[in-house]
C-alpha positions, 0 to 999 in steps of 0.5 A: 309582694307577691299576689297571694300574700296580697290577697292574704293580707286583703282577706284578713282585713275584710275578715277582721272588719266584717267577717269571714262571709264578707272576705270570701265574697271579696276574694271570690270564694264560693264558701268560707273554708278555703277563706279561712283555711288559707287567706285570713291569718289566725289571731295570736293574741293570748287572754291577759293573764297578768293577774295570775302571773303577777301572783309569782312576783 
């Protein structure tokens, strides 16, 4: 594991629990833009559309 990977993991975990502001502070960034762009994993959860797609069955 590389240090950058660990920082991304920490940034994502803190952001999920406490928000991007807390993640920025933890990582030592002066603002949230760099944190959001480079250190927080984007959520890939799609909305639950099963009730719509079940009509195809």
